[in-house]
MILUM-222448 format. One line per 8 residues: number of its first residue (from 1); their letters; for each residue x, y, z of N, C-alpha, C, O. Coordinates in steps of 0.1 Angstrom, whole numbers, plus 5000, padded with zeros to 4 digits. Layout:
// residues N
NUM> a> X/Y/Z/X/Y/Z/X/Y/Z/X/Y/Z  ...
// end
This chain:
// residues 106
1> mentfeki> 4877/4892/5112/4888/4896/5104/4884/4898/5090/4890/4907/5083  4874/4891/5085/4870/4893/5071/4866/4907/5069/4869/4913/5058  4858/4913/5078/4854/4927/5076/4866/4937/5076/4866/4947/5069  4876/4934/5085/4888/4942/5085/4895/4941/5072/4899/4952/5066  4897/4929/5066/4903/4928/5053/4896/4935/5042/4902/4942/5034  4882/4935/5043/4874/4942/5032/4876/4957/5033/4877/4964/5023  4877/4962/5046/4879/4976/5048/4893/4980/5042/4895/4990/5036  4903/4972/5045/4917/4974/5040/4917/4974/5025/4923/4983/5019
9> yeivrrip> 4910/4964/5019/4910/4964/5004/4903/4976/4998/4907/4981/4988  4892/4980/5005/4885/4992/5000/4894/5005/5000/4894/5013/4991  4902/5006/5011/4911/5017/5012/4922/5016/5001/4925/5026/4995  4928/5005/5000/4939/5003/4990/4934/5006/4976/4941/5011/4968  4922/5002/4973/4916/5005/4960/4915/5020/4957/4916/5024/4945  4915/5028/4968/4913/5042/4966/4927/5050/4965/4927/5062/4963  4938/5043/4967/4951/5050/4966/4953/5053/4951/4953/5045/4942  4954/5066/4948/4955/5071/4934/4968/5066/4927/4978/5065/4934
17> kgtvatyg> 4967/5064/4915/4979/5062/4907/4989/5073/4909/4984/5085/4909  5001/5070/4910/5011/5081/4912/5014/5084/4927/5022/5093/4930  5007/5077/4936/5009/5079/4950/5010/5065/4957/5007/5055/4952  5016/5065/4969/5017/5053/4978/5011/5057/4991/5009/5068/4995  5008/5046/4999/5004/5048/5013/5013/5038/5021/5019/5029/5015  5014/5041/5034/5021/5031/5042/5012/5022/5049/4999/5024/5049  5017/5011/5054/5009/5001/5061/5001/5007/5072/4990/5005/5074  5009/5016/5080/5003/5022/5091/4992/5032/5087/4982/5033/5094
25> qvallagn> 4994/5039/5076/4984/5048/5071/4971/5041/5067/4960/5045/5070  4972/5029/5061/4961/5021/5057/4954/5017/5069/4941/5017/5070  4961/5012/5079/4956/5008/5092/4948/5019/5099/4937/5017/5104  4953/5031/5099/4947/5042/5105/4933/5045/5098/4923/5047/5104  4934/5045/5085/4922/5048/5077/4911/5037/5078/4899/5039/5077  4916/5025/5081/4907/5014/5084/4901/5014/5098/4892/5006/5101  4906/5023/5106/4900/5025/5119/4908/5020/5131/4904/5022/5142  4920/5015/5129/4929/5010/5140/4943/5011/5136/4948/5003/5129
33> prlarvvg> 4950/5022/5140/4964/5024/5137/4973/5013/5141/4985/5013/5137  4969/5004/5150/4977/4994/5155/4977/4981/5146/4983/4971/5149  4970/4982/5135/4968/4970/5127/4977/4970/5114/4974/4963/5104  4989/4977/5115/4997/4977/5103/5002/4963/5099/5002/4961/5087  5005/4955/5108/5009/4941/5104/4997/4933/5098/4999/4925/5089  4985/4936/5103/4973/4930/5097/4971/4935/5082/4968/4927/5073  4974/4947/5080/4974/4953/5066/4983/4945/5057/4980/4941/5046  4995/4943/5062/5005/4935/5055/5000/4921/5052/5002/4916/5040
41> yalhvnpd> 4994/4915/5061/4989/4901/5059/4978/4901/5049/4977/4893/5040  4969/4911/5051/4957/4911/5041/4962/4913/5027/4957/4907/5018  4972/4922/5025/4977/4924/5012/4985/4912/5006/4985/4910/4994  4991/4905/5015/4998/4892/5011/4989/4882/5005/4992/4874/4997  4976/4882/5010/4966/4873/5005/4956/4880/4996/4944/4875/4995  4959/4891/4990/4951/4899/4982/4944/4890/4972/4950/4883/4963  4930/4889/4972/4923/4881/4963/4921/4886/4949/4917/4878/4940  4924/4899/4947/4922/4905/4934/4932/4916/4931/4929/4927/4931
49> pdsipcyr> 4945/4912/4928/4955/4922/4926/4953/4931/4914/4959/4941/4914  4945/4927/4905/4942/4936/4894/4934/4948/4898/4935/4959/4891  4926/4947/4908/4918/4958/4912/4921/4964/4926/4916/4974/4930  4929/4956/4933/4934/4961/4946/4949/4962/4945/4957/4953/4946  4954/4975/4942/4968/4977/4939/4977/4977/4952/4982/4987/4956  4979/4965/4957/4987/4964/4969/5001/4968/4967/5008/4971/4977  5006/4969/4955/5020/4974/4953/5021/4988/4957/5033/4993/4958  5010/4995/4958/5011/5010/4962/5013/5012/4977/5012/5023/4982
57> vvnrfgrv> 5015/5001/4985/5016/5002/4999/5031/4998/5002/5036/4988/4998  5037/5007/5010/5051/5006/5014/5053/5007/5029/5043/5011/5036  5064/5005/5034/5066/5006/5049/5067/5021/5052/5067/5030/5044  5069/5024/5065/5068/5038/5070/5080/5046/5065/5080/5058/5067  5091/5039/5060/5102/5046/5055/5102/5048/5040/5111/5053/5033  5091/5042/5034/5089/5043/5019/5096/5031/5012/5096/5030/5000  5101/5021/5020/5107/5010/5014/5097/5000/5009/5087/4997/5015  5100/4994/4997/5092/4984/4991/5094/4971/4999/5104/4969/5006
65> spafafgg> 5085/4961/4997/5086/4949/5004/5095/4939/4997/5093/4936/4985  5105/4933/5004/5113/4923/4997/5105/4910/4995/5109/4901/4987  5093/4909/5002/5085/4897/5001/5072/4900/4994/5062/4894/4996  5072/4909/4984/5060/4913/4977/5054/4901/4971/5060/4893/4964  5041/4899/4975/5034/4886/4972/5032/4883/4958/5030/4871/4954  5033/4892/4949/5029/4890/4935/5041/4892/4926/5040/4898/4915  5053/4886/4930/5064/4887/4921/5077/4892/4927/5087/4894/4920  5077/4895/4940/5089/4899/4947/5091/4914/4946/5084/4921/4939
73> enrqitll> 5102/4918/4952/5106/4933/4953/5107/4939/4940/5102/4950/4938  5113/4932/4930/5115/4939/4917/5102/4941/4910/5101/4951/4903  5092/4932/4912/5079/4934/4906/5072/4946/4912/5066/4954/4904  5073/4948/4925/5067/4960/4931/5073/4973/4925/5066/4982/4923  5087/4972/4924/5094/4984/4919/5089/4987/4904/5086/4998/4901  5088/4976/4896/5083/4978/4883/5070/4984/4882/5067/4993/4874  5060/4979/4890/5047/4985/4890/5046/4999/4895/5039/5007/4889  5054/5002/4905/5054/5016/4910/5060/5026/4900/5055/5036/4897
81> eadgipvt> 5071/5021/4893/5077/5030/4883/5067/5031/4871/5067/5042/4865  5059/5021/4868/5049/5022/4857/5039/5033/4861/5032/5039/4852  5036/5035/4874/5027/5045/4879/5033/5059/4879/5027/5069/4882  5046/5060/4876/5053/5072/4876/5060/5076/4889/5063/5087/4891  5062/5066/4897/5068/5068/4910/5082/5062/4910/5084/5050/4909  5092/5071/4911/5106/5066/4911/5109/5059/4924/5105/5063/4934  5117/5048/4922/5121/5040/4934/5137/5040/4934/5143/5036/4924  5143/5046/4944/5157/5047/4945/5162/5038/4957/5158/5040/4968
89> dgcvdltr> 5171/5029/4954/5176/5020/4964/5165/5013/4972/5166/5011/4984  5154/5009/4965/5143/5002/4971/5133/5011/4979/5125/5006/4986  5135/5024/4978/5126/5034/4985/5119/5044/4976/5124/5048/4966  5107/5047/4981/5099/5058/4975/5101/5070/4984/5101/5069/4996  5102/5082/4978/5102/5095/4985/5088/5098/4990/5080/5103/4983  5086/5095/5003/5072/5098/5009/5069/5112/5009/5057/5116/5008  5078/5121/5010/5075/5135/5010/5069/5140/4997/5062/5150/4996  5072/5133/4986/5067/5136/4973/5055/5127/4968/5046/5132/4961
97> yqwqpeis> 5055/5115/4973/5046/5105/4967/5035/5099/4976/5027/5091/4972  5036/5103/4989/5026/5097/4998/5012/5103/4996/5011/5115/4996  5003/5095/4995/4989/5098/4994/4984/5106/5006/4988/5103/5017  4977/5117/5004/4972/5126/5015/4957/5127/5014/4952/5138/5011  4950/5116/5018/4935/5117/5017/4930/5125/5029/4937/5127/5039  4918/5130/5028/4911/5136/5039/4906/5125/5048/4898/5116/5044  4910/5125/5061/4906/5115/5070/4891/5114/5071/4885/5104/5073  4884/5126/5070/4870/5126/5071/4863/5119/5059/4851/5116/5060
105> df> 4870/5115/5049/4864/5108/5038/4863/5093/5041/4857/5085/5033  4868/5089/5053/4867/5075/5056/4859/5072/5068/4857/5061/5072
// end
């Protein structure tokens, strides 16, 4: 599991400011699209939130986490808005702000 977490953290570090990724997207980039829940768990125990921007990960509908590990839902919204990402009713517009990396880069 440790290697899986490290891969997840590596991917989350690469999410550019001003964009978000979904748990499933991170799982896919980490090599197993069925690990979305594991991504959530890994981010909940994020060992270095200053360099692993877990707040940039949202659910498949763009909704922020009510259980955001580092200060709750409002903290995640504050951090996203500081990145220039508007959050409306707890959701990010994925059509505008979802990260679109090249799968071949992973």
